[in-house]
C-alpha positions as CSV (number, residue, x, y, z in Angstrom):
1,M,-42.0,-9.9,-9.9
2,F,-39.1,-10.8,-7.6
3,N,-37.0,-8.0,-9.4
4,D,-39.7,-5.4,-8.7
5,L,-39.6,-6.4,-5.1
6,I,-35.9,-6.1,-4.8
7,L,-36.1,-2.6,-6.4
8,N,-38.6,-1.4,-4.1
9,L,-36.8,-2.5,-1.1
10,S,-33.4,-1.2,-2.2
11,G,-34.9,2.3,-3.3
12,N,-33.4,1.8,-6.9
13,G,-36.7,2.3,-8.4
14,R,-36.7,6.0,-7.2
15,D,-34.6,9.0,-8.1
16,K,-32.2,10.0,-5.4
17,K,-30.5,13.3,-4.4
18,K,-27.1,13.1,-3.3
19,T,-26.7,13.6,0.6
20,K,-24.2,13.6,3.3
21,M,-23.2,10.2,4.7
22,S,-25.0,11.1,8.0
23,E,-28.2,12.0,6.0
24,E,-28.3,8.8,3.8
25,P,-31.2,6.5,4.6
26,L,-30.3,3.1,6.1
27,T,-30.6,0.3,3.7
28,C,-30.7,-3.5,4.0
29,R,-27.3,-4.7,2.5
30,L,-28.9,-7.9,1.1
31,T,-31.0,-5.9,-1.2
32,S,-28.5,-3.0,-1.9
33,E,-25.3,-4.9,-2.5
34,L,-25.9,-8.8,-2.8
35,L,-29.2,-8.9,-4.7
36,R,-28.8,-6.1,-7.1
37,P,-30.8,-7.2,-10.2
38,E,-29.0,-5.1,-12.7
39,D,-25.6,-6.6,-12.2
40,Q,-25.8,-9.7,-9.9
41,S,-25.3,-12.2,-12.7
42,W,-22.3,-10.4,-14.1
43,R,-20.5,-9.2,-11.0
44,I,-18.3,-12.3,-10.5
45,F,-16.9,-11.9,-14.0
46,S,-15.7,-8.3,-13.1
47,I,-14.1,-9.6,-10.1
48,M,-12.4,-12.6,-11.8
49,S,-11.0,-10.1,-14.6
50,E,-9.5,-7.9,-11.9
51,F,-7.6,-11.0,-10.5
52,V,-6.5,-12.3,-13.9
53,N,-5.2,-8.9,-14.9
54,G,-3.6,-8.1,-11.6
55,F,-1.7,-11.7,-11.6
56,N,-0.5,-11.0,-15.1
57,L,1.0,-7.7,-14.3
58,L,2.6,-8.8,-11.2
59,K,4.3,-11.9,-12.6
60,K,6.5,-9.6,-15.1
61,L,7.5,-7.2,-12.6
62,G,10.5,-8.9,-10.6
63,P,11.4,-8.2,-7.1
64,S,9.2,-5.4,-5.7
65,A,8.8,-2.9,-2.7
66,T,5.2,-1.8,-2.0
67,F,4.8,1.6,-0.4
68,W,1.8,2.7,1.5
69,G,0.9,6.1,3.1
70,S,-1.7,8.9,3.2
71,A,-3.2,10.1,0.0
72,R,-3.4,13.5,1.8
73,T,0.4,14.1,2.1
74,H,1.5,17.1,0.1
75,P,4.5,17.7,-2.2
76,G,7.1,19.5,0.0
77,D,6.0,17.7,3.1
78,K,8.9,16.0,4.9
79,Y,7.3,12.4,4.4
80,Y,6.6,13.1,0.7
81,N,10.0,14.0,0.2
82,E,11.5,11.2,2.0
83,A,9.0,8.6,0.3
84,E,10.2,10.0,-3.0
85,G,13.8,9.6,-1.9
86,L,13.6,6.2,-0.6
87,A,11.5,4.9,-3.7
88,S,14.3,6.5,-5.9
89,R,17.0,4.4,-4.1
90,L,15.2,1.1,-4.1
91,S,14.5,1.7,-7.7
92,E,18.3,2.3,-8.6
93,L,19.0,-1.0,-6.8
94,G,16.5,-2.8,-9.1
95,L,13.4,-3.0,-7.2
96,T,10.1,-2.2,-8.8
97,I,8.1,0.3,-7.0
98,V,4.5,-0.4,-6.4
99,T,1.8,1.8,-4.9
100,G,-2.0,2.3,-4.8
101,G,-1.5,4.7,-7.6
102,G,-3.1,7.8,-5.9
103,G,-1.7,11.0,-4.6
104,G,0.3,11.8,-1.4
105,I,2.8,9.2,-0.3
106,M,1.7,6.8,-3.4
107,E,2.4,9.7,-5.8
108,A,5.8,10.5,-4.0
109,S,7.0,6.8,-4.3
110,N,6.0,6.8,-7.9
111,V,7.7,9.9,-8.6
112,G,10.9,8.7,-7.1
113,A,10.9,5.5,-9.2
114,F,9.9,7.4,-12.3
115,K,12.8,10.0,-11.9
116,A,15.2,7.2,-11.2
117,G,14.2,5.6,-14.6
118,G,12.7,2.4,-12.8
119,T,9.5,0.5,-13.1
120,S,6.8,2.5,-11.4
121,V,3.6,0.7,-10.8
122,G,0.3,2.2,-9.7
123,L,-2.8,-0.1,-8.6
124,N,-5.5,2.4,-8.4
125,I,-9.1,2.2,-7.0
126,R,-11.8,3.9,-8.5
127,L,-13.6,6.1,-6.0
128,P,-16.5,8.6,-6.5
129,M,-14.4,11.7,-5.3
130,E,-11.1,11.1,-3.7
131,Q,-8.6,9.2,-5.9
132,R,-7.2,9.4,-9.4
133,L,-4.3,7.6,-10.9
134,N,-1.1,9.9,-10.7
135,P,0.7,10.4,-13.9
136,Y,4.0,9.0,-12.5
137,T,3.5,5.2,-13.3
138,T,5.0,3.2,-16.0
139,E,2.5,0.4,-15.5
140,S,-0.9,0.7,-13.9
141,L,-4.3,-1.0,-13.3
142,S,-7.5,0.4,-12.1
143,F,-9.8,-1.7,-9.9
144,D,-13.5,-1.3,-8.8
145,H,-12.9,-3.8,-5.8
146,F,-11.0,-3.1,-3.0
147,F,-10.4,-6.7,-2.1
148,S,-9.0,-7.8,-5.4
149,R,-6.6,-4.6,-5.2
150,K,-5.4,-5.5,-1.7
151,V,-4.4,-8.9,-2.9
152,M,-2.4,-7.5,-5.6
153,L,-0.6,-4.9,-3.3
154,A,0.1,-7.6,-0.8
155,Y,0.8,-10.5,-3.1
156,A,4.4,-10.7,-4.4
157,S,6.6,-7.7,-2.9
158,E,9.8,-8.3,-1.0
159,V,9.5,-5.5,1.2
160,Y,6.5,-3.2,2.6
161,V,7.1,0.3,3.6
162,Y,4.4,2.1,5.7
163,F,4.6,5.8,5.8
164,P,2.1,7.7,8.1
165,G,-1.5,7.4,6.8
166,G,-5.0,6.9,7.9
167,F,-7.5,3.8,8.0
168,G,-6.4,2.5,4.5
169,T,-2.8,2.4,5.6
170,L,-3.6,0.9,9.0
171,D,-5.8,-1.6,7.3
172,E,-3.1,-2.7,4.9
173,L,-0.5,-2.8,7.8
174,F,-2.5,-5.0,10.0
175,E,-3.6,-7.4,7.2
176,I,0.2,-7.9,6.3
177,I,1.4,-8.5,9.9
178,T,-1.6,-10.9,10.3
179,L,-0.6,-12.9,7.2
180,I,3.0,-13.0,8.5
181,Q,2.1,-13.8,12.0
182,T,-0.3,-16.8,10.8
183,K,2.5,-17.9,8.2
184,K,0.0,-17.3,5.3
185,I,2.8,-15.6,3.5
186,T,6.8,-15.6,3.8
187,A,8.0,-13.2,6.5
188,V,9.5,-10.3,4.7
189,P,10.8,-6.8,5.7
190,V,7.9,-4.5,7.2
191,L,9.1,-1.1,7.7
192,L,7.3,1.5,9.6
193,Y,8.6,4.8,8.5
194,G,8.6,7.7,10.9
195,Q,9.2,7.2,14.7
196,A,7.1,10.0,15.8
197,F,4.0,8.7,14.1
198,W,4.3,4.9,14.6
199,K,6.0,4.8,18.0
200,P,2.8,5.7,20.0
201,L,0.9,2.9,18.2
202,V,3.5,0.3,18.9
203,S,3.7,1.4,22.7
204,W,0.1,0.9,22.8
205,M,0.3,-2.6,21.4
206,E,2.9,-3.5,23.8
207,K,1.0,-2.2,26.7
208,E,-2.6,-3.4,26.0
209,L,-2.2,-6.4,23.4
210,V,0.9,-7.9,24.9
211,N,1.0,-7.1,28.5
212,K,-2.5,-6.2,29.6
213,Y,-4.9,-8.5,27.4
214,E,-2.3,-11.0,26.3
215,T,-3.8,-11.1,22.9
216,I,-0.6,-11.1,21.0
217,D,2.9,-12.4,21.9
218,E,5.8,-10.1,22.4
219,I,7.7,-11.8,19.6
220,D,4.9,-10.5,17.1
221,L,6.2,-7.0,17.6
222,D,9.4,-8.4,15.8
223,I,7.4,-8.7,12.6
224,F,7.8,-4.8,11.9
225,H,10.7,-2.6,12.2
226,I,10.6,1.3,12.8
227,V,13.0,3.5,10.7
228,D,13.4,7.3,10.9
229,S,15.5,8.2,7.8
230,V,15.9,7.2,4.2
231,D,19.5,6.0,4.8
232,E,18.3,3.8,7.7
233,A,15.6,2.4,5.7
234,E,17.7,1.6,2.8
235,E,20.3,0.0,4.9
236,Y,17.9,-2.4,6.6
237,I,16.2,-3.3,3.4
238,I,19.8,-4.0,1.7
239,D,20.8,-6.1,4.7
240,K,17.5,-8.2,4.7
241,L,17.3,-8.6,0.9
242,S,20.9,-9.2,0.2
243,K,20.1,-12.6,1.7
244,T,17.1,-13.4,-0.5
245,C,17.3,-11.4,-3.6
246,N,21.0,-10.9,-3.9
247,L,20.3,-7.2,-3.6
248,R,23.6,-5.0,-3.2
249,P,24.3,-1.3,-2.6
250,N,24.4,0.9,-5.7
251,K,28.0,1.4,-6.5
252,K,27.6,4.6,-8.4
253,R,25.9,6.4,-5.4
254,L,28.2,4.6,-3.0
255,K,31.4,6.0,-4.9
256,K,29.9,9.4,-5.1
257,S,29.2,9.4,-1.3
258,I,32.8,8.4,-0.6
259,L,34.2,11.1,-2.8
260,T,32.0,13.5,-1.1
261,T,33.1,12.5,2.2
262,K,36.7,12.9,1.2
263,D,36.0,16.3,-0.2
264,L,34.6,17.4,3.2
265,S,37.4,15.9,5.0
266,T,40.0,18.0,3.1
C-alpha cells in the first residue's frame, strides 16, 4: 500500500513523454529520489561499489595531475591544443593524467598523455545525452553518481589544472580550493590556465569577497595561480613538485630545446 502511494505521488506509475526542462512537472524530491521503491534498498551498494572500484584504481596510478575544463571545447581550439600539449609534457615527466573522461578539454588532456605513451585515465559520468568516454584512455571507470566521481577526481592528485569551463569546472575548482582553505587536504598546486578567462573572476573575488564583504581572506587568493602558456605551467609545476615528488625536467626535451636554440643563434 505504501509503495502504491509513493508511485502515485512521484508519477512513476504513469507513462511520461520527454519534455523540455522548463515544461517538466514539479515533483517532491522525497518521493522522486529518496523513496523510489524500485531501487531504494540497493542504491547504497551501487554507491559503495563506485568508491571501492575508484580507490582500487587510484592507488595503483602513482603521482597524478588532474585536468578540468569545458566538454564543449573543440579540436583545433587554442585551449584544446594547449591542454593536449601540457598533458603530454607532464606525462613525459612521469605524471599520470586524470580527467573526467569526456570530450573537450578532458579529451585533449587524455590525447596528450596517450600520444606520449603515458597513463591516461578517464573517470566518466553517465549522462542521458551529453557525455561519453573518449577513446584516448588507458584506464577508465564510469560512474552513475556525481559525488563519488568528484571524490575520485579530487582525491590523490599532486596538481590540479583548470582550463576554461562551465558550471562543472567552476564547481570542481571551488570544491578543491575550499578543501585546501579548510585544510581538509594538503595544499597542492592549483593552476588556472588562461588569464583572459580567469582574471575577471579572480578580480571579482578580490573586490567583492575580500574587500567589500570580507567573506574570505586575501591570503586565500594564494591557493591558486594563473598561468597563460604551456611553458609557464610546466615550469611552475616542476618547481613545486620537485620539492614533493622529486619531479625533474625532461632531459630529452631539454636537450632538444638547447640544440634548437643553438641552431637559431647560428
